C-alpha positions as CSV (number, residue, x, y, z in Angstrom):
1,M,-82.9,3.8,-63.4
2,L,-86.2,3.2,-65.1
3,V,-87.6,6.2,-66.9
4,D,-90.4,4.7,-69.0
5,A,-93.5,4.1,-66.9
6,Q,-94.4,1.0,-68.8
7,I,-91.0,-0.6,-68.0
8,Y,-91.2,0.7,-64.4
9,F,-94.6,-0.7,-63.6
10,R,-93.8,-4.1,-65.2
11,A,-90.7,-4.2,-63.0
12,V,-92.7,-3.3,-59.9
13,R,-95.1,-6.2,-60.6
14,E,-92.2,-8.6,-61.1
15,A,-90.4,-7.5,-58.0
16,T,-93.7,-7.8,-56.0
17,R,-94.2,-11.3,-57.3
18,Q,-90.7,-12.2,-56.1
19,A,-90.8,-10.5,-52.7
20,K,-90.0,-12.7,-49.8
21,R,-90.6,-10.6,-46.6
22,C,-91.8,-7.1,-47.3
23,I,-93.4,-4.9,-49.9
24,F,-93.4,-1.1,-49.4
25,I,-95.4,1.2,-51.7
26,L,-95.1,4.9,-51.1
27,S,-97.5,6.8,-53.3
28,W,-98.6,10.3,-54.1
29,D,-101.7,9.0,-55.8
30,I,-102.6,5.4,-56.5
31,D,-105.8,3.6,-57.4
32,S,-106.1,0.0,-56.4
33,R,-108.0,-0.7,-59.7
34,I,-105.1,0.2,-62.0
35,W,-103.4,-2.4,-64.0
36,L,-99.6,-2.2,-63.7
37,V,-99.4,-4.0,-67.1
38,P,-102.3,-2.6,-69.2
39,E,-102.0,-5.2,-71.9
40,G,-102.2,-8.0,-69.2
41,A,-99.3,-9.5,-67.2
42,V,-100.4,-13.2,-67.9
43,D,-98.6,-14.4,-64.7
44,G,-101.5,-16.1,-63.0
45,Y,-102.3,-13.2,-60.6
46,P,-105.2,-10.8,-60.9
47,E,-104.6,-7.6,-62.9
48,P,-105.9,-4.8,-60.7
49,L,-103.3,-3.7,-58.3
50,G,-105.4,-4.1,-55.1
51,D,-106.4,-7.7,-56.1
52,F,-102.9,-8.5,-57.2
53,L,-101.4,-7.4,-53.8
54,H,-104.1,-9.3,-51.9
55,A,-103.4,-12.5,-53.8
56,I,-99.6,-12.2,-53.3
57,V,-99.9,-11.6,-49.6
58,A,-102.7,-14.2,-49.1
59,G,-100.5,-16.8,-50.7
60,R,-97.5,-16.2,-48.4
61,R,-97.9,-15.8,-44.7
62,E,-94.4,-14.5,-44.2
63,L,-94.9,-11.6,-46.7
64,H,-96.2,-8.3,-45.5
65,A,-97.3,-5.4,-47.7
66,Y,-97.4,-1.8,-46.6
67,V,-99.0,1.0,-48.7
68,L,-98.6,4.6,-47.7
69,N,-100.8,6.8,-49.9
70,W,-101.1,10.6,-49.7
71,D,-104.8,11.2,-49.3
72,F,-106.3,14.2,-51.0
73,T,-109.9,13.0,-51.4
74,L,-111.3,16.4,-50.6
75,L,-109.6,17.8,-53.8
76,Y,-110.6,14.9,-56.1
77,A,-113.6,13.3,-54.4
78,M,-115.5,12.7,-57.5
79,E,-112.5,11.4,-59.6
80,R,-110.8,9.0,-57.2
81,E,-111.5,5.6,-55.6
């Protein structure tokens, strides 16, 4: 169990880098511009989550990524992506 968000998001990035077939992200609220490792991951992939996922999937035809994000743009239209 990972309680610390910093450790958790670093682990998510590492697991995503190592994924072979599928990546599933289920989210209450996520912004594709966030950095999973704020100080920089230095792993050769882009830092923003959306660009990172795109680079990972684009480099591996057998890998599929699915993102389910609860959409509440009406509540936070001015604050969200």
